[in-house]
PALOFI-92562 format. One record per atom (N, C-alpha, C, O): x, y, z; residue in three letters. Coordinates in steps of 0.05 Angstrom, whole numbers, padded with zeros to 5 digits, always signed. Each point is the difference from the previous one (the first is absolute). Example, Ala and Ser with C-alpha at 12.3 -4.5 7.8 and 13.67 -1.06 7.14 Angstrom:
+00264-00114+00156ALA -00018+00024+00000ALA +00018+00024+00000ALA +00021+00000+00013ALA -00028+00021-00027SER +00016+00024+00001SER -00015+00022+00014SER +00010+00022+00004SER 
END
This chain:
-00305+00093+00400MET +00020+00020+00010MET +00013-00004-00022MET +00003-00023-00009MET +00007+00051-00006THR +00021+00006-00021THR +00029-00015+00007THR +00014+00002+00020THR -00011-00015-00038LEU +00030-00014-00014LEU +00013+00017-00010LEU -00007+00013-00019LEU +00032-00009+00032ALA +00018+00010-00016ALA +00021-00021-00025ALA +00009-00023+00002ALA -00008+00038-00018LEU +00003-00022-00031LEU +00016+00011-00019LEU +00003+00025-00002LEU +00011-00045-00015VAL +00017+00009-00018VAL -00017-00018-00024VAL -00008-00023+00001VAL +00006+00039-00019ASP -00009-00013-00022ASP +00023-00010-00016ASP +00012+00020-00009ASP -00002-00038+00003ALA +00026-00010-00013ALA -00001-00004-00026ALA +00021-00009-00010ALA -00041+00014-00006HIS -00003+00000-00031HIS -00027+00013-00007HIS -00023-00008+00003HIS +00036+00035-00016CYS -00030+00016-00011CYS +00011+00013-00027CYS +00024+00005-00007CYS -00054-00002-00010HIS +00009+00017-00026HIS -00018+00022+00007HIS -00024-00003+00004HIS +00037+00029-00001LEU -00016+00020-00004LEU +00000+00024-00023LEU -00002+00024+00001LEU +00006-00043-00020ASP +00006+00023-00025ASP -00022+00007-00009ASP -00020-00015-00001ASP +00021+00046-00011ALA -00026+00018-00009ALA -00019-00020-00009ALA -00022-00004+00010ALA +00035-00010-00033HIS -00026-00005-00014HIS -00015-00029+00019HIS -00013-00014-00016HIS +00014+00003+00043HIS +00001-00017+00007HIS -00030+00014+00024HIS -00023-00010+00005HIS +00036+00033+00006PHE -00011+00023+00018PHE -00003+00026-00016PHE +00020+00015-00003PHE -00044-00010-00007PRO +00005+00035-00016PRO -00002+00017+00017PRO +00010+00023-00002PRO -00023-00030+00021GLU -00006+00022+00034GLU +00033+00002+00006GLU +00005+00019+00014GLU +00012-00032-00019GLY +00026+00000+00016GLY +00010-00005+00016GLY -00017-00003+00018GLY +00046-00003-00008ALA +00012-00023+00012ALA -00009+00011+00039ALA -00005-00012+00021ALA +00007+00042-00030ASP -00004+00009+00028ASP -00026-00011+00016ASP -00001-00011+00022ASP -00019+00018-00041ALA -00031+00002+00009ALA +00001-00033+00004ALA -00019-00007+00015ALA +00038-00018-00026VAL -00005-00029+00015VAL +00022-00007+00020VAL +00006-00022+00009VAL +00002+00040-00006MET +00025+00001+00026MET -00016+00013+00025MET +00005-00005+00023MET -00018+00017-00029GLU -00019+00018+00025GLU -00018-00026+00004GLU +00006-00016+00018GLU -00027+00013-00033ARG -00012-00027+00002ARG +00017-00018+00025ARG -00004-00004+00023ARG +00025-00006-00040ALA +00007-00021+00020ALA +00019+00008+00027ALA +00005-00013+00020ALA +00001+00032-00025ARG +00012+00011+00032ARG -00022+00000+00020ARG +00005-00007+00023ARG -00033+00017-00031ALA -00017+00003+00025ALA -00010-00032-00005ALA -00020-00006+00011ALA +00032-00012-00026ALA -00015-00031+00015ALA +00025-00021+00009ALA -00002-00025+00002ALA +00027+00041+00004GLY +00022-00001+00010GLY +00028-00007-00011GLY +00019-00011+00012GLY -00021+00020-00037VAL +00025-00014-00016VAL +00015+00031-00001VAL -00008+00021-00009VAL +00041-00030+00027VAL +00014+00020+00000VAL +00022-00003-00024VAL +00016+00018-00006VAL -00019-00039-00003GLY +00023-00001-00021GLY -00011-00009-00025GLY -00022-00011-00003GLY +00046+00021-00020PHE -00022-00011-00028PHE +00030-00016-00011PHE +00022+00006+00010PHE -00025-00028-00033ILE +00025+00000-00011ILE -00016-00014-00031ILE -00010-00021-00007ILE +00019+00056-00006VAL -00016+00003-00027VAL +00019-00015-00022VAL +00024+00003-00002VAL -00038-00018-00013VAL +00016-00012-00031VAL -00005+00010-00016VAL -00023+00000-00007VAL +00045+00013-00010GLY -00007+00008-00023GLY +00009-00016-00023GLY +00025-00001-00004GLY -00040-00012-00012VAL +00003-00018-00022VAL -00020+00005-00022VAL -00023+00005+00007VAL +00029-00004-00037GLY -00015+00000-00017GLY +00018-00011-00026GLY +00021-00014+00003GLY -00031+00023-00032GLU +00008-00006-00020GLU +00020+00019-00005GLU +00019-00007-00014GLU -00020+00034+00025ASP +00026+00017-00001ASP +00012+00004+00037ASP -00004-00017+00017ASP +00015+00040-00014LEU +00010+00006+00026LEU -00018+00024+00013LEU +00011+00013+00018LEU -00034-00008-00026GLY -00015+00028+00005GLY -00001-00011+00028GLY +00015+00010+00017GLY -00033-00034-00008ALA -00006-00009+00022ALA +00022+00000+00027ALA -00003+00008+00023ALA +00027-00020-00039ALA +00018+00008+00016ALA +00012+00024+00009ALA +00008+00003+00023ALA -00007+00012-00040ARG +00003+00031+00007ARG -00013+00007+00017ARG +00009+00007+00022ARG -00040-00006-00030GLU -00020+00008+00023GLU +00003-00011+00029GLU -00004+00014+00020GLU +00012-00035-00021ALA +00001-00021+00027ALA +00028+00024+00020ALA -00002+00016+00018ALA +00026-00024-00033VAL +00021+00020+00005VAL -00007+00025+00016VAL +00003+00004+00024VAL -00015+00016-00046ALA -00014+00024+00012ALA -00017+00002+00019ALA +00003+00017+00018ALA -00021-00034-00018LEU -00013-00002+00028LEU +00010-00006+00025LEU -00007+00010+00022LEU +00032-00033-00028ALA +00016+00000+00031ALA +00020+00019+00002ALA +00015+00000+00020ALA -00013+00016-00035ARG +00016+00019-00001ARG -00011+00036+00018ARG +00012+00017+00013ARG -00035-00020-00021ARG -00021+00018+00005ARG -00006-00013+00029ARG +00011+00015+00017ARG -00021-00033-00006VAL -00014-00012+00022VAL +00022-00018+00012VAL -00003-00024+00006VAL +00027+00038-00004PRO +00017-00032+00017PRO -00005-00005+00026PRO +00011-00021+00007PRO -00026+00033+00011ASP -00015-00010+00018ASP -00019-00020+00002ASP -00007-00011+00021ASP -00002+00006-00046ARG -00020-00025+00000ARG +00008-00022-00014ARG +00000-00023+00008ARG +00011+00036-00040VAL +00000-00017-00019VAL +00032-00007-00009VAL +00019+00015+00004VAL -00016-00040-00015ALA +00022-00011-00007ALA -00007-00014-00028ALA -00021-00013-00003ALA +00036+00014-00013ALA -00002-00002-00036ALA +00015-00029-00005ALA +00022-00004+00010ALA -00031-00009-00022CYS +00009-00029-00023CYS -00003+00018-00026CYS -00017+00016-00010CYS +00040-00027+00003VAL -00005-00001-00032VAL +00013-00024-00026VAL +00024-00004-00001VAL -00041-00008-00016GLY +00007-00024-00008GLY -00009-00004-00030GLY +00005+00020-00014GLY -00017-00040+00001LEU -00012-00010-00024LEU -00014-00022+00008LEU +00011-00019+00011LEU -00041+00021-00017HIS -00014-00023+00012HIS +00008-00017-00022HIS +00010+00010-00021HIS -00013-00037+00024PRO +00005-00019-00021PRO -00019+00003-00027PRO +00005-00007-00023PRO -00032+00022+00037HIS -00017+00005-00025HIS +00013+00014-00026HIS -00004-00003-00024HIS +00019+00018+00037ASP +00023+00023-00017ASP +00024-00005-00011ASP +00015+00015-00013ASP -00011-00040+00020ALA +00032-00012-00005ALA +00001+00010-00026ALA +00022+00011-00005ALA -00041-00013-00015ARG +00008+00000-00025ARG +00002+00026-00013ARG +00001+00003-00025ARG +00000+00021+00050MET +00009+00030-00014MET +00026+00006+00011MET +00008+00023-00004MET +00013-00045+00021TRP +00021+00004+00010TRP +00021+00007-00028TRP +00002-00013-00021TRP +00011+00039+00030THR +00025+00003-00019THR +00023+00014+00013THR -00003+00016+00018THR +00025-00023-00026ASP +00024+00014+00011ASP -00006+00025+00014ASP +00006+00004+00023ASP -00021+00020-00045ALA -00003+00022+00015ALA -00018+00004+00025ALA +00005+00014+00020ALA -00024-00027-00025MET -00013-00005+00027MET +00007-00020+00022MET -00013-00004+00021MET +00039-00008-00028HIS +00005-00011+00033HIS +00017+00024+00004HIS -00007+00010+00022HIS +00022+00003-00032ALA +00021+00014+00006ALA -00020+00031+00018ALA +00012+00016+00015ALA -00039-00015-00022GLU -00014+00021+00016GLU -00007-00009+00022GLU +00004+00010+00022GLU -00019-00038-00032LEU -00005-00011+00032LEU +00034-00004+00017LEU +00003+00010+00022LEU +00015-00021-00031ARG +00018+00003+00021ARG +00008+00028+00019ARG +00011+00000+00022ARG -00021+00025-00036THR +00009+00028+00003THR -00021+00001+00019THR +00004+00010+00022THR -00027-00019-00029LEU -00023+00007+00018LEU +00003-00021+00026LEU -00005+00011+00022LEU +00012-00037-00021ALA +00002-00013+00022ALA +00013+00009+00026ALA -00003-00001+00024ALA +00023+00012-00044GLN +00031+00014+00019GLN -00013+00018+00019GLN +00014+00006+00019GLN -00035+00004-00019SER -00014+00033+00013SER +00010-00016+00032SER +00003-00024+00004SER -00002+00038+00008PRO -00012-00008+00033PRO -00021-00004+00008PRO -00002-00010+00022PRO -00018+00015-00034GLU -00028+00001+00008GLU -00013-00033-00010GLU -00021-00009+00008GLU +00040-00005-00027VAL -00006-00027-00014VAL +00012-00013+00021VAL +00022+00006+00009VAL -00038-00024-00001VAL +00008-00022+00025VAL +00005-00028-00014VAL +00014-00017+00011VAL -00026+00012-00035ALA +00003-00025-00024ALA -00012+00005-00026ALA -00015+00018-00009ALA +00029-00044-00001VAL -00010-00003-00033VAL -00019-00013+00005VAL +00000-00022+00012VAL -00019+00035-00021GLY -00028-00024-00010GLY -00026+00019-00014GLY +00004+00023-00006GLY -00022-00033+00004GLU +00001-00025+00003GLU +00014-00023-00019GLU -00006+00007-00023GLU +00016-00022+00022ILE +00016-00016-00025ILE -00013-00032+00004ILE -00010-00006+00021ILE +00011-00013-00042GLY -00005-00025+00004GLY -00010-00013-00027GLY +00003+00007-00023GLY -00018-00028+00034LEU -00013-00012-00027LEU -00027-00008+00012LEU -00005-00007+00023LEU -00013+00011-00051ASP -00031-00005-00001ASP -00007-00013-00032ASP -00003+00009-00022ASP +00000-00038+00037TYR -00015-00019-00024TYR -00027+00002-00003TYR -00012-00015-00015TYR +00004+00028+00026HIS -00038-00002+00005HIS -00013+00019-00028HIS -00021-00008-00010HIS +00036+00036-00004TYR -00007+00009-00018TYR +00024+00002-00018TYR -00001+00011-00022TYR +00019-00022+00031ASP +00029+00009-00025ASP -00008+00016-00017ASP -00007-00007-00022ASP +00006+00030+00029HIS +00005+00019-00013HIS +00023+00011-00014HIS +00001+00014-00020HIS +00016-00023+00034SER +00027-00001-00007SER +00010-00035-00003SER -00006-00019+00014SER +00025+00022-00038PRO +00004-00023+00000PRO +00021-00013+00019PRO +00020+00011+00010PRO -00027-00034-00005ARG +00016-00019+00028ARG +00032+00005+00008ARG +00012+00003+00021ARG -00003-00006-00051GLU +00029+00002-00007GLU +00006+00024+00000GLU +00025+00002+00002GLU -00036+00018-00003VAL +00005+00028+00007VAL +00006+00010+00023VAL +00019+00013+00008VAL -00051-00025+00009GLN -00004+00001+00030GLN +00023-00004+00013GLN +00009+00017+00016GLN +00001-00039-00021ARG +00024-00010+00011ARG +00021+00009+00001ARG +00013-00002+00021ARG -00001+00015-00047ASP +00018+00021-00001ASP +00002+00019+00012ASP +00019+00007+00013ASP -00041+00004-00015VAL -00011+00027+00018VAL +00014+00002+00022VAL +00018+00013+00010VAL -00038-00038-00002PHE +00004-00010+00033PHE +00031+00004+00011PHE +00006+00017+00016PHE +00009-00035-00028ALA +00026-00003+00004ALA +00024+00021+00006ALA +00018+00005+00016ALA -00033+00005-00044ARG +00014+00039+00007ARG -00004+00013+00016ARG +00017+00016+00010ARG -00045-00019-00001LEU -00002+00025+00018LEU +00007-00007+00028LEU +00003+00017+00018LEU +00000-00050-00014ILE +00008-00008+00032ILE +00031+00015-00005ILE +00007+00015+00018ILE +00010-00019-00038ALA +00030+00006-00002ALA -00004+00027+00008ALA +00016+00008+00016ALA -00039+00011-00025LEU +00013+00027+00003LEU -00017+00004+00031LEU +00014+00017+00011LEU -00036-00025+00007ALA +00012-00005+00026ALA +00019-00005+00013ALA +00009+00013+00019ALA +00001-00033-00028ARG +00024-00009+00021ARG +00025+00020-00009ARG +00017+00003+00018ARG -00012+00011-00043GLU +00021+00020-00009GLU -00017+00021+00026GLU +00011+00001+00022GLU -00033+00011-00027LEU -00008+00012+00023LEU +00002-00002+00026LEU +00006+00019+00014LEU -00010-00044-00004ARG +00001-00007+00021ARG -00035+00007+00019ARG -00006+00007+00023ARG -00005-00011-00042LYS -00023+00001+00011LYS -00022-00015-00003LYS -00006-00001-00024LYS -00015-00017+00044PRO -00016-00017-00001PRO -00016+00007-00033PRO +00001+00020-00015PRO -00018-00050+00012ILE -00021-00006-00021ILE -00024+00004+00008ILE -00004+00006+00024ILE -00018-00007-00041VAL -00026+00000+00007VAL -00015-00027-00014VAL -00016+00012-00015VAL +00014-00030+00011VAL -00001-00016-00013VAL -00029-00012-00006VAL -00011-00013+00018VAL -00002+00017-00044HIS -00026-00010-00014HIS +00002-00026-00011HIS +00017-00006-00017HIS -00034-00008+00027THR +00002-00036-00015THR -00025-00009-00002THR -00013-00008+00019THR +00002+00007-00044ARG -00024-00017-00004ARG -00004-00025-00017ARG -00008+00004-00023ARG +00012-00021+00028GLU +00000-00028-00014GLU +00025-00006-00013GLU +00002-00012-00021GLU +00019+00021+00035ALA +00024-00007-00010ALA +00017+00003+00030ALA +00018+00017+00005ALA -00030-00041+00014ALA +00016-00003+00029ALA +00023-00002-00009ALA +00016+00017+00006ALA -00005-00044-00028GLU +00026-00014+00005GLU +00014+00022-00013GLU +00020+00011+00010GLU -00029-00006-00031ASP +00023+00016-00017ASP +00012+00028+00014ASP +00022+00009-00003ASP -00045+00004+00022THR +00007+00024+00015THR +00023-00012+00021THR +00022+00011+00004THR -00028-00029+00005LEU +00019-00014+00025LEU +00028-00007-00016LEU +00022+00007+00010LEU -00024-00017-00029THR +00031-00003-00014THR +00012+00014+00001THR +00021-00001+00013THR -00031+00026-00032ILE +00006+00025-00005ILE +00021+00016+00018ILE +00023+00006-00002ILE -00047-00003+00024LEU +00008+00006+00030LEU +00028-00006+00012LEU +00015+00015+00012LEU -00011-00047-00018GLU +00015-00013+00015GLU +00031+00007-00023GLU +00021+00012+00005GLU -00029-00024-00030ARG +00023+00003-00021ARG +00008+00031+00007ARG +00024+00000+00003ARG -00034+00024+00000GLU +00004+00029-00011GLU +00018+00002+00037GLU +00016+00018+00004GLU -00020-00033+00012GLU +00010+00010+00023GLU -00007+00020+00015GLU +00015+00016+00011GLU -00055-00017-00011ALA -00016+00027+00006ALA -00003-00005+00033ALA -00015+00014+00013ALA +00033-00039+00000ARG +00004+00001+00031ARG +00017+00030+00007ARG -00008+00015+00018ARG +00029-00011-00034ASP +00016+00023+00007ASP -00012+00033+00008ASP +00008+00019+00013ASP -00037-00028-00031VAL -00010+00027+00018VAL -00028-00008+00014VAL -00009+00014+00018VAL -00002-00031-00026GLY -00024-00003+00015GLY -00026+00015-00015GLY +00003+00012-00021GLY -00023-00012+00032GLY -00018+00016-00007GLY -00037-00020+00008GLY -00005-00018+00016GLY -00011+00031-00033ILE -00020-00014+00009ILE -00017-00013-00023ILE +00001+00010-00023ILE -00019-00036+00030ILE -00018-00009-00022ILE -00020+00013+00007ILE -00011-00005+00021ILE +00000+00032-00044HIS -00021+00006+00013HIS -00032-00008-00018HIS -00004-00006-00023HIS -00010+00009+00041CYS -00028-00010-00011CYS +00000-00031+00006CYS -00016-00014-00012CYS +00033+00003+00028PHE -00001-00027+00005PHE -00024-00016-00009PHE -00022+00002+00009PHE +00028-00015-00027SER -00021-00020-00012SER +00003-00038-00001SER -00015-00018-00007SER +00040+00020+00017GLU +00008-00027-00004GLU +00000-00020+00022GLU -00018+00005+00016GLU +00032-00027-00010ASP -00006-00018+00027ASP +00019+00001+00011ASP +00020+00012-00009ASP -00020-00029+00036ARG +00021-00005+00016ARG +00021-00007-00005ARG +00017+00012+00013ARG -00006-00033-00030PRO +00026-00003-00016PRO +00012+00020-00013PRO +00024+00005+00002PRO -00041+00009-00017PHE +00012+00030-00015PHE +00010+00019+00024PHE +00023+00009-00001PHE -00040-00002+00022ALA +00005+00016+00022ALA +00029-00011+00010ALA +00017+00016+00008ALA -00013-00042-00007ALA +00023-00011+00022ALA +00023+00007-00014ALA +00019+00009+00013ALA -00018-00013-00047ARG +00023+00007-00019ARG +00010+00023+00000ARG +00023+00006-00006ARG -00048+00016+00016ALA +00002+00027-00004ALA +00015+00012+00023ALA +00022+00012+00000ALA -00036-00017+00016LEU +00013+00004+00030LEU +00029-00011+00009LEU +00011+00011+00019LEU -00002-00029-00030ASP +00026-00013+00004ASP +00019+00020-00025ASP +00024+00003-00002ASP -00043+00006-00013MET +00019+00022-00011MET +00007+00030+00004MET +00010+00019-00013MET -00021-00025+00037GLY -00005+00029+00010GLY -00025+00027-00003GLY +00000+00024+00005GLY -00020-00044-00015PHE -00019+00020-00013PHE -00022-00002+00028PHE -00002-00017+00018PHE -00013+00044-00024ASP -00021+00002+00020ASP -00026-00016-00024ASP +00003-00008-00023ASP -00029+00007+00041VAL -00032-00004-00008VAL -00012+00020-00001VAL -00006+00008+00022VAL -00004+00009-00045SER -00023+00019+00010SER -00029-00011-00013SER -00007-00006-00023SER -00007+00007+00047PHE -00028-00002-00012PHE -00014+00025-00005PHE +00002+00023+00010PHE -00020-00036-00033SER -00019+00024-00010SER -00031-00016+00003SER -00004-00022+00011SER -00016+00038-00021GLY -00033-00003+00015GLY -00002-00036-00012GLY -00018-00016+00007GLY +00035+00010-00024ILE -00004-00032-00009ILE -00005-00021+00026ILE -00013-00021-00003ILE +00028+00030+00029VAL +00000-00012+00023VAL -00026-00004+00012VAL -00005-00020+00014VAL -00014+00045-00022THR -00027+00003+00013THR -00011-00020-00029THR -00021-00005+00012THR +00019-00006-00030PHE -00015-00011-00010PHE -00004-00033+00005PHE +00018-00016+00005PHE -00042+00011-00008LYS -00007-00031+00014LYS +00017-00019-00009LYS +00011-00016+00015LYS -00008+00018-00048SER +00009-00022-00008SER +00037-00008+00002SER +00013-00020-00006SER -00006+00046+00017ALA +00035+00003+00001ALA +00005-00015+00022ALA +00014+00011+00017ALA -00022-00033-00014VAL +00013-00023+00019VAL +00034-00006+00008VAL +00009-00005+00023VAL +00005+00006-00049ALA +00021-00004+00004ALA +00019+00025+00005ALA +00022-00004+00009ALA -00032+00034-00018VAL +00008+00021+00012VAL -00008-00002+00035VAL +00015+00001+00019VAL -00035-00004-00019GLN -00015+00006+00039GLN +00029-00019+00009GLN +00018+00011+00013GLN -00017-00041-00021ASP +00013-00012+00008ASP +00031+00012+00007ASP +00011-00005+00021ASP -00001+00021-00040VAL +00031+00011+00001VAL -00001+00022+00019VAL +00020+00006+00013VAL -00046+00011-00009ALA -00005+00018+00013ALA +00006-00011+00035ALA +00012+00013+00016ALA -00019-00028-00013VAL -00003-00018+00031VAL +00030-00010+00005VAL +00009+00002+00022VAL +00006-00013-00043TRP +00021-00015+00003TRP +00017+00025+00002TRP +00005+00009+00023TRP +00005+00003-00044ALA +00019+00022+00001ALA +00005+00019+00028ALA -00016+00013+00014ALA +00045-00018-00011PRO +00011+00015+00026PRO -00018+00033-00002PRO -00004+00017-00018PRO -00003-00020+00041LEU -00008+00027+00002LEU +00020+00031-00002LEU -00011+00022+00001LEU +00040-00026-00003ASP +00017+00014-00010ASP +00004+00003-00026ASP +00013+00020-00006ASP -00025-00038-00018ARG +00003+00001-00023ARG -00022+00003-00020ARG -00002-00010-00022ARG -00012+00026+00033ILE -00027-00007-00008ILE -00009+00048-00008ILE +00009+00019+00013ILE -00024-00018-00034LEU -00005+00031-00006LEU -00028-00005-00008LEU -00007-00024-00005LEU -00011+00045+00002VAL -00019+00001-00014VAL -00006+00023-00013VAL +00009+00022+00008VAL -00028-00025-00032GLU +00005+00021-00017GLU -00041+00002-00010GLU -00018-00014+00009GLU +00014+00037-00029THR -00020+00002-00018THR +00004-00014-00026THR -00018-00015-00007THR +00042+00016-00010ASP +00007+00004-00018ASP -00017+00020-00022ASP +00001+00001-00025ASP -00013+00012+00039SER -00022+00019-00014SER +00010+00018-00025SER +00020+00015-00003SER -00040-00021-00013PRO -00023+00001+00000PRO -00017-00024+00000PRO -00025-00001-00004PRO +00043-00019+00008TYR -00014-00038-00011TYR -00005-00011+00025TYR +00013+00007+00020TYR -00033-00024-00020LEU +00000-00019+00018LEU -00006+00012+00028LEU +00015-00003+00019LEU -00044+00021-00016ALA -00009+00000+00015ALA -00002-00023+00024ALA +00003-00024-00006ALA -00009+00032+00033PRO +00003-00019+00004PRO -00032+00001+00013PRO -00017+00018-00003PRO +00013-00054+00024ILE -00025+00000+00009ILE +00004+00015+00017ILE +00022+00008+00008ILE -00052+00002+00005PRO -00026+00016-00012PRO -00001+00015-00018PRO -00023+00005-00007PRO +00046+00011-00011MET -00004+00015-00019MET +00012-00007-00029MET +00015+00012-00015MET -00028-00037+00014ARG +00005-00013-00029ARG -00024+00017-00020ARG -00023+00007+00007ARG +00034-00002-00034GLY -00013+00013-00023GLY +00003+00032+00006GLY -00018+00013-00011GLY +00035+00002+00025LYS +00008+00021+00009LYS +00029+00007-00016LYS +00016-00018-00002LYS -00011+00036-00006ARG +00028+00009+00004ARG +00018-00002+00025ARG -00004+00013+00020ARG +00023-00030-00022CYS +00013-00004+00023CYS +00020+00023+00001CYS +00009+00011-00020CYS -00002-00004+00048GLU +00020+00025+00006GLU +00008-00001+00021GLU -00014-00010+00018GLU +00038+00022-00012PRO +00011-00004+00032PRO -00013-00002+00024PRO +00009-00010+00021PRO -00027+00017-00024ALA -00033+00007+00031ALA +00001-00019+00005ALA +00008-00005+00023ALA -00015-00022-00042MET -00010-00029-00002MET +00025-00020+00013MET -00006-00024+00002MET +00029+00031+00005VAL +00024-00014+00010VAL -00007-00015+00021VAL +00006-00024+00001VAL -00023+00040+00024SER -00006-00009+00020SER -00019-00030+00001SER -00003-00018+00015SER -00006+00025-00038HIS -00023-00032+00000HIS +00019-00020+00000HIS +00003-00016+00019HIS +00011+00017-00040THR +00025-00023-00007THR +00016-00007+00029THR +00003-00024+00005THR +00005+00042+00012ALA +00018-00003+00023ALA -00027-00013+00028ALA +00008-00015+00017ALA -00028+00020-00017ARG -00014-00009+00009ARG -00010-00024-00008ARG -00015-00009+00018ARG +00018-00006-00039ARG -00001-00023-00007ARG +00024-00019+00006ARG +00000-00023+00008ARG +00018+00035-00013VAL +00025-00017+00009VAL -00004-00002+00027VAL +00001-00024+00006VAL -00005+00042+00017ALA -00009-00006+00028ALA -00015-00016-00001ALA +00010-00015+00017ALA -00034+00001-00027GLU -00017-00005+00008GLU +00006-00030-00006GLU -00011-00018+00012GLU +00030+00014-00032LEU +00008-00022-00012LEU +00020-00015+00020LEU +00001-00024+00005LEU +00018+00047+00006ARG +00023-00016+00018ARG -00015+00003+00025ARG +00018-00006+00015ARG -00038+00011+00000GLY -00007-00001+00031GLY +00014+00024+00007GLY +00003-00002+00024GLY +00006+00021-00033VAL +00002+00029+00021VAL -00011+00023-00009VAL -00014+00001-00020VAL +00020+00020+00039SER -00014+00024-00002SER +00012+00007-00026SER +00020-00011-00009SER -00036+00031-00003ALA +00004+00019-00026ALA +00020+00020+00008ALA +00013+00009-00020ALA -00005+00001+00044GLU +00018+00017+00007GLU +00024-00014-00005GLU +00020+00010-00012GLU -00022-00032+00020GLU +00032-00017-00005GLU +00007-00001-00020GLU +00024+00001-00005GLU -00041-00005-00014VAL +00011-00006-00028VAL +00006+00026-00012VAL +00022+00003-00012VAL -00036+00013+00015ALA +00003+00038-00008ALA +00025+00003+00006ALA +00017+00005-00016ALA -00012-00007+00046ASP +00028+00007+00011ASP +00020-00014-00019ASP +00018+00013-00011ASP -00021-00040+00006ALA +00027-00015-00009ALA +00002+00003-00033ALA +00022-00001-00013ALA -00046+00003+00001THR +00000+00008-00032THR +00019+00028-00001THR +00020+00004-00014THR -00031+00009+00029THR +00015+00029+00002THR +00029+00001-00003THR +00016+00009-00017THR -00014-00021+00041LYS +00030-00002+00005LYS +00018-00019-00020LYS +00024+00004-00002LYS -00037-00024-00010ASN +00011-00015-00020ASN +00007+00018-00024ASN +00023+00003-00008ASN -00039+00007-00001ALA -00005+00028-00018ALA +00028+00012-00004ALA +00018-00001-00017ALA -00024+00016+00046GLN +00030+00023-00001GLN +00023-00017-00001GLN +00020+00010-00010GLN -00018-00036+00019ARG +00026-00010+00007ARG -00003-00004-00035ARG +00012+00017-00014ARG -00022-00034+00003ARG +00006-00005-00023ARG +00003+00017-00019ARG +00017-00007-00016ARG -00032+00034+00010PHE +00007+00015-00011PHE +00023+00027+00000PHE +00008+00015-00018PHE +00000-00018+00054GLY +00025+00015-00003GLY -00019+00038+00018GLY +00011+00021+00007GLY -00034-00027-00006LYS -00019+00025-00003LYS -00015+00006+00026LYS -00018-00016+00004LYS +00021+00034+00016SER -00015+00012+00030SER -00017+00026-00010SER +00004+00021-00011SER -00031-00037+00024PHE -00020+00021-00016PHE -00004+00022+00020PHE -00006-00011+00021PHE +00008+00032-00018ARG -00001+00016+00016ARG -00026+00005+00017ARG -00001+00013+00021ARG -00019-00025-00032ALA -00023+00001+00019ALA +00010-00022+00019ALA -00006+00002+00024ALA +00018-00021-00033LEU +00003-00018+00029LEU +00017+00005+00020LEU +00007-00015+00018LEU +00002+00041-00023GLN +00025+00009+00022GLN -00014+00016+00029GLN +00015+00008+00018GLN 
END
């Protein structure tokens, strides 16, 4: 049975998918994906502009997020912040993100990451839009900054969730939802699977983070939104419920979190 799903986090930039976003979304539509939260991040704001343009062109299926990935925090300037603010004000933009901390690669100095993360939380609070948080090997600093910068005022999602139950509990207490990617299908992801079972059903989402992290059984292939059903089915299996129940809940949760109704669901 085909599930009706929202991919809560995908990158559809042309350099990832040279065949074009329309072809990718059509394959996903055939697999039951009715909505796409398209994230535009990069060393400049080209991907952000692209995401906003796609959301304007396909408003019944696409909403955009714009931000500055922690890998690229070193590229932050006042001018970039000003343009990002203008883009984020667009009605097609439903969240500021992805933003956060990544201490695994340290492509940007950690102090710069922390500073830019705080600045962009402040921008989201100014615009009254939720945030999409990226965190990798930076759990305590991520939570500390979210708490200190009063991110609970806007809430958001912890995207591509890869932490444990104590982290999830603090995030949920601050009004954040947790979004599961293909990682939850990996045999080694025991802590993530524990959270997928434990978290309230009305506080979880599913995503692909395409073109990254293809779920089992698609490992080794370029990830794309059509694969989000594998993640939803694995979450359902872990929770001991039907895939339809997880699909219905996560789609409603995505619509609530991002304030976006997808026409295909009406």
